[in-house]
C-alpha positions as CSV (number, residue, x, y, z in Angstrom):
1,X,-110.6,-62.2,-82.2
2,X,-109.2,-59.9,-84.9
3,X,-111.6,-57.5,-86.6
4,X,-112.5,-58.6,-90.1
5,X,-110.9,-55.9,-92.4
6,X,-113.2,-56.8,-95.3
7,X,-116.3,-55.8,-93.3
8,X,-115.6,-52.1,-93.8
9,X,-115.1,-52.3,-97.5
10,X,-118.2,-51.0,-99.3
11,X,-119.3,-52.7,-102.5
12,X,-120.1,-49.8,-104.8
13,X,-122.1,-50.7,-107.9
14,X,-120.1,-49.4,-110.9
15,X,-122.4,-49.1,-113.8
16,X,-121.0,-49.1,-117.3
17,X,-120.8,-45.8,-119.0
18,X,-124.1,-45.3,-120.9
19,X,-122.2,-43.8,-123.8
20,X,-119.5,-46.5,-123.7
21,X,-119.3,-49.6,-125.9
22,X,-121.7,-52.5,-125.5
23,X,-120.5,-56.1,-125.3
24,X,-119.5,-57.3,-128.7
25,X,-122.4,-59.3,-130.2
26,X,-120.3,-62.2,-131.5
27,X,-123.3,-64.3,-132.5
28,X,-124.9,-61.6,-134.6
29,X,-121.6,-60.8,-136.4
30,X,-121.0,-64.5,-137.1
31,X,-124.6,-64.9,-138.4
32,X,-123.9,-62.0,-140.7
33,X,-121.0,-63.9,-142.4
34,X,-122.9,-67.1,-142.7
35,X,-122.1,-68.7,-139.3
36,X,-118.9,-70.1,-137.7
37,X,-117.1,-71.9,-140.5
38,X,-113.6,-72.3,-139.0
39,X,-113.2,-75.9,-138.0
40,X,-109.9,-76.8,-136.3
41,X,-110.1,-79.9,-134.1
42,X,-107.5,-78.9,-131.5
43,X,-109.1,-75.4,-131.2
44,X,-112.5,-77.0,-130.7
45,X,-111.1,-79.2,-128.0
46,X,-109.7,-76.2,-126.2
47,X,-112.9,-74.2,-126.5
48,X,-114.8,-77.2,-125.1
49,X,-112.5,-77.3,-122.0
50,X,-112.9,-73.6,-121.5
51,X,-116.7,-73.6,-121.6
52,X,-117.4,-77.0,-120.0
53,X,-114.6,-77.0,-117.3
54,X,-113.2,-73.5,-116.6
55,X,-116.6,-71.8,-116.7
56,X,-117.7,-74.1,-113.9
57,X,-114.8,-73.0,-111.7
58,X,-115.3,-69.3,-111.7
59,X,-116.8,-69.2,-108.2
60,X,-115.6,-70.6,-105.0
61,X,-115.9,-70.4,-101.2
62,X,-114.6,-67.3,-99.3
63,X,-112.8,-67.8,-96.0
64,X,-114.9,-66.6,-93.1
65,X,-112.1,-64.6,-91.6
66,X,-110.3,-62.1,-93.9
67,X,-106.6,-61.8,-93.7
68,X,-105.1,-58.4,-93.1
69,X,-102.6,-58.1,-95.9
70,X,-101.3,-54.8,-94.7
71,X,-101.1,-51.6,-96.7
72,X,-102.5,-51.4,-100.3
73,X,-98.9,-51.5,-101.5
74,X,-98.3,-54.7,-99.6
75,X,-101.5,-56.2,-100.8
76,X,-100.5,-55.4,-104.4
77,X,-97.1,-57.0,-104.0
78,X,-98.7,-60.1,-102.6
79,X,-101.2,-60.6,-105.3
80,X,-98.6,-59.8,-108.0
81,X,-96.4,-62.5,-106.6
82,X,-99.3,-65.0,-106.6
83,X,-100.1,-64.1,-110.2
84,X,-96.6,-64.7,-111.4
85,X,-96.5,-68.0,-109.5
86,X,-99.6,-69.1,-111.4
87,X,-97.9,-68.3,-114.7
88,X,-98.7,-64.7,-115.5
89,X,-96.1,-62.9,-117.6
90,X,-97.6,-59.5,-116.9
91,X,-99.6,-58.3,-113.9
92,X,-100.8,-54.9,-112.8
93,X,-103.5,-53.2,-110.8
94,X,-106.1,-50.7,-111.9
95,X,-109.1,-48.9,-110.4
96,X,-112.3,-49.9,-112.2
97,X,-114.3,-46.8,-113.5
98,X,-117.5,-46.6,-115.4
99,X,-115.7,-46.3,-118.8
100,X,-114.0,-49.7,-118.0
101,X,-117.4,-51.5,-117.8
102,X,-119.5,-52.4,-120.8
103,X,-122.7,-50.4,-121.4
104,X,-125.6,-52.2,-119.7
105,X,-123.3,-54.2,-117.3
106,X,-122.2,-53.4,-113.8
107,X,-119.6,-54.7,-111.3
108,X,-119.4,-54.5,-107.6
109,X,-115.6,-54.4,-107.0
110,X,-113.5,-51.4,-107.7
111,X,-110.1,-53.1,-107.9
112,X,-108.9,-55.0,-111.0
113,X,-105.9,-57.3,-111.1
114,X,-105.0,-57.5,-114.7
115,X,-102.8,-60.3,-116.0
116,X,-101.2,-61.1,-119.3
117,X,-99.6,-64.1,-120.9
118,X,-97.4,-64.1,-124.0
119,X,-98.1,-66.2,-127.1
120,X,-95.4,-68.2,-128.8
121,X,-94.3,-66.3,-131.9
122,X,-93.4,-69.5,-133.8
123,X,-97.1,-70.2,-134.3
124,X,-97.4,-66.8,-136.1
125,X,-94.6,-67.0,-138.6
126,X,-97.4,-67.6,-141.2
127,X,-100.7,-65.8,-140.6
128,X,-103.5,-66.5,-140.8
129,X,-102.9,-70.1,-139.9
130,X,-104.4,-73.0,-137.9
131,X,-101.2,-72.9,-135.7
132,X,-101.9,-69.2,-134.9
133,X,-105.5,-69.9,-134.1
134,X,-104.6,-72.8,-131.8
135,X,-101.9,-70.8,-130.0
136,X,-104.4,-67.9,-129.3
137,X,-106.9,-70.4,-127.8
138,X,-104.1,-72.2,-125.9
139,X,-103.2,-69.0,-124.1
140,X,-106.9,-68.2,-123.5
141,X,-107.1,-71.5,-121.6
142,X,-103.8,-71.1,-119.9
143,X,-104.6,-67.6,-118.8
144,X,-108.0,-68.8,-117.7
145,X,-106.3,-71.0,-115.2
146,X,-104.3,-68.1,-113.9
147,X,-107.4,-65.9,-113.2
148,X,-109.3,-68.8,-111.7
149,X,-106.4,-69.6,-109.3
150,X,-105.8,-66.0,-108.5
151,X,-109.4,-65.5,-107.6
152,X,-109.3,-68.4,-105.3
153,X,-106.2,-67.1,-103.6
154,X,-108.2,-64.0,-102.8
155,X,-111.1,-66.0,-101.5
156,X,-108.8,-68.2,-99.4
157,X,-107.6,-64.9,-97.8
158,X,-111.2,-63.9,-97.1
159,X,-111.6,-61.4,-99.9
160,X,-114.3,-61.6,-102.6
161,X,-113.1,-62.1,-106.2
162,X,-114.8,-62.2,-109.6
163,X,-113.2,-63.9,-112.6
164,X,-113.2,-62.0,-115.9
165,X,-112.0,-64.6,-118.2
166,X,-109.9,-63.5,-121.2
167,X,-112.3,-65.2,-123.7
168,X,-115.5,-65.1,-121.6
169,X,-118.6,-62.9,-121.5
170,X,-116.7,-60.3,-119.5
171,X,-118.3,-57.3,-117.9
172,X,-115.2,-55.2,-118.1
173,X,-113.0,-54.0,-121.0
174,X,-109.7,-55.7,-120.5
175,X,-107.7,-53.3,-122.8
176,X,-108.5,-50.0,-121.0
177,X,-107.8,-51.7,-117.6
178,X,-104.5,-53.1,-118.9
179,X,-103.5,-49.7,-120.2
180,X,-104.1,-48.2,-116.8
181,X,-102.2,-51.0,-115.2
182,X,-99.1,-50.1,-117.2
183,X,-99.1,-52.9,-119.8
184,X,-98.1,-50.7,-122.7
185,X,-99.7,-48.3,-125.2
186,X,-102.5,-48.7,-127.7
187,X,-101.2,-49.5,-131.2
188,X,-102.4,-48.6,-134.6
189,X,-104.0,-52.0,-134.9
190,X,-106.1,-51.4,-131.7
191,X,-104.2,-53.8,-129.5
192,X,-101.8,-53.0,-126.7
193,X,-98.1,-53.0,-127.5
194,X,-95.9,-53.8,-124.5
195,X,-92.3,-52.4,-124.5
196,X,-90.8,-55.9,-124.2
197,X,-93.4,-58.4,-125.3
198,X,-94.8,-56.4,-128.3
199,X,-98.5,-57.1,-129.0
200,X,-98.4,-60.8,-128.9
201,X,-100.1,-61.5,-125.5
202,X,-103.6,-62.0,-124.1
203,X,-105.3,-60.3,-121.1
204,X,-107.6,-61.4,-118.4
205,X,-108.7,-59.8,-115.1
206,X,-109.9,-60.5,-111.5
207,X,-112.0,-58.0,-109.7
208,X,-111.9,-57.7,-105.9
209,X,-112.6,-55.3,-103.0
210,X,-109.2,-55.9,-101.4
211,X,-107.6,-52.4,-101.2
212,X,-104.6,-52.4,-103.6
213,X,-102.2,-49.8,-104.8
214,X,-102.9,-49.2,-108.5
215,X,-100.2,-49.0,-111.1
216,X,-100.0,-46.1,-113.6
217,X,-100.1,-45.9,-117.4
218,X,-96.7,-45.8,-119.1
219,X,-95.4,-43.6,-121.9
220,X,-92.6,-45.5,-123.7
221,X,-92.9,-43.6,-127.0
222,X,-94.9,-46.5,-128.6
223,X,-97.7,-44.2,-129.8
224,X,-95.2,-42.0,-131.5
225,X,-93.6,-45.0,-133.1
226,X,-97.1,-46.2,-134.4
227,X,-97.6,-42.7,-136.0
228,X,-94.5,-43.3,-138.1
229,X,-94.9,-47.0,-138.7
230,X,-97.3,-48.5,-141.2
231,X,-96.4,-52.2,-140.9
232,X,-99.8,-53.5,-139.6
233,X,-101.6,-51.2,-142.0
234,X,-99.6,-52.5,-145.0
235,X,-99.9,-56.2,-144.1
236,X,-103.5,-56.2,-143.0
237,X,-105.1,-58.7,-145.5
238,X,-108.5,-57.1,-145.0
239,X,-107.2,-53.6,-145.5
240,X,-109.0,-52.6,-142.3
241,X,-106.4,-50.6,-140.4
242,X,-106.5,-46.7,-140.6
243,X,-104.0,-44.2,-141.9
244,X,-104.9,-41.6,-139.3
245,X,-106.1,-41.4,-135.7
246,X,-109.8,-40.7,-135.0
247,X,-110.5,-37.7,-132.8
248,X,-114.1,-38.8,-132.3
249,X,-112.8,-42.1,-130.7
250,X,-111.5,-40.4,-127.6
251,X,-108.0,-40.2,-126.2
252,X,-105.7,-42.9,-124.8
253,X,-104.0,-42.5,-121.4
254,X,-101.2,-40.6,-123.1
255,X,-103.6,-38.1,-124.5
256,X,-103.5,-39.3,-128.1
257,X,-106.6,-39.7,-130.2
258,X,-107.2,-43.4,-130.7
259,X,-106.8,-45.4,-133.9
260,X,-110.1,-47.2,-135.0
261,X,-110.1,-50.3,-137.1
262,X,-112.8,-50.8,-139.7
263,X,-114.6,-53.8,-138.0
264,X,-116.9,-54.2,-141.0
265,X,-113.9,-55.2,-143.1
266,X,-111.9,-56.9,-140.4
267,X,-114.5,-59.3,-139.0
268,X,-115.5,-61.1,-142.3
269,X,-111.8,-61.9,-142.9
270,X,-111.1,-62.8,-139.2
271,X,-114.2,-65.1,-139.2
272,X,-113.1,-67.0,-142.3
273,X,-109.3,-67.1,-142.1
274,X,-108.4,-68.7,-138.8
275,X,-109.0,-65.6,-136.6
276,X,-106.3,-63.8,-138.6
277,X,-103.8,-62.1,-136.1
278,X,-101.7,-60.7,-139.0
279,X,-101.7,-57.3,-137.5
280,X,-100.1,-58.6,-134.3
281,X,-97.5,-60.8,-135.9
282,X,-96.4,-58.1,-138.3
283,X,-96.1,-55.3,-135.7
284,X,-92.7,-53.8,-136.2
285,X,-92.2,-52.3,-132.7
286,X,-89.1,-54.1,-131.2
287,X,-90.0,-57.0,-133.5
288,X,-86.6,-58.8,-133.2
289,X,-86.9,-58.6,-129.4
290,X,-90.2,-60.4,-129.0
291,X,-90.5,-62.3,-132.2
292,X,-88.2,-65.1,-131.1
293,X,-88.3,-68.9,-131.3
294,X,-88.3,-71.3,-128.4
295,X,-84.6,-70.9,-128.0
296,X,-84.7,-67.1,-127.8
297,X,-83.3,-66.6,-131.3
298,X,-84.9,-64.1,-133.7
299,X,-87.5,-65.8,-136.0
300,X,-88.4,-64.9,-139.5
301,X,-90.7,-62.0,-140.2
302,X,-94.2,-63.4,-140.8
303,X,-95.5,-64.1,-144.3
304,X,-99.1,-62.9,-144.9
305,X,-101.1,-64.2,-147.9
306,X,-103.0,-61.6,-149.9
307,X,-106.0,-63.2,-151.6
308,X,-109.7,-62.6,-152.0
309,X,-111.1,-60.4,-149.2
310,X,-114.8,-61.1,-148.3
311,X,-117.2,-58.2,-148.8
312,X,-117.5,-55.7,-145.9
313,X,-120.4,-56.3,-143.6
314,X,-122.0,-53.5,-141.5
315,X,-124.7,-55.0,-139.2
316,X,-127.5,-52.7,-138.0
317,X,-126.8,-51.3,-134.6
318,X,-123.1,-52.1,-134.7
319,X,-120.7,-50.1,-132.7
320,X,-119.2,-47.0,-134.4
321,X,-116.2,-47.6,-136.6
322,X,-114.8,-45.9,-139.7
323,X,-115.5,-47.3,-143.2
324,X,-112.0,-47.3,-144.6
325,X,-111.2,-47.3,-148.3
326,X,-114.5,-49.0,-149.2
327,X,-114.3,-47.6,-152.8
328,X,-110.6,-48.0,-153.5
329,X,-108.0,-50.7,-153.3
330,X,-105.2,-50.3,-150.9
331,X,-102.1,-49.0,-152.5
332,X,-100.1,-51.5,-150.5
333,X,-102.1,-54.4,-151.8
334,X,-101.7,-53.3,-155.4
335,X,-98.0,-53.8,-155.0
336,X,-98.3,-57.5,-154.3
């Protein structure tokens, strides 16, 4: 009988950084703007399937005998192949560290398989819109199937796996893990920009104890581009995107201070206007490359309505964020 290779893998408890971010209190923020008022029938059907079906399939049996998948590099190659077969457009490996775990949470597996799936740009030609909201949720559901299947692949090979759903009550921060896994660089709008896919993709993760060779962050000059570009800042309907980086926010993997969005201005608009997404669709980085229609042809630059912006909201105990231009109108908005 072969020795079980998983028997010697310790399960270290990785506690979230006590000074790191807490899980986003969605319910409290929604209550602050008068509740969930967006009603889109197809979006509601997708959410129902995620919560009532996918959530029930997060766990599964683990094979009694673990397969020896070879070196960490071989194991990484195998799991990446499986992820792509299940429909992932992006896949990378990252070590889980305390700063990757929400404050007050803990995980027991030190390897993260991070997966991404692109959204169809055609749904974002007008933002905010019902089409964009549905596409976001469609990818959450589709990517949910990827992480569920990937986790079961690991269990079938005798290795434990924990699903961290892209829309779920995750214990880990997907964006820091994806940055370490080489998905791109952090943009001015606070989302990752991939060199080829731009920012229009979603992220999920699977945690495991299978030894895997981690990927590395990339430096493709995207951060430097964001320093020069103001597209998402100019087109943000809520005027919530900063002019400058915030040194107090800490550094990204490339050593740049991070940009911080004014959540108190962003969320009230997001929660009322079909989950917005204007900052993603208007991102100018390689826009003609990733903003294409179903035939691969460049699609129009998105149109963004500028109308009445809800008052800013700053709940007690909210995470730190800058209060941007609260007493002045955006010079970009005045031009419209």
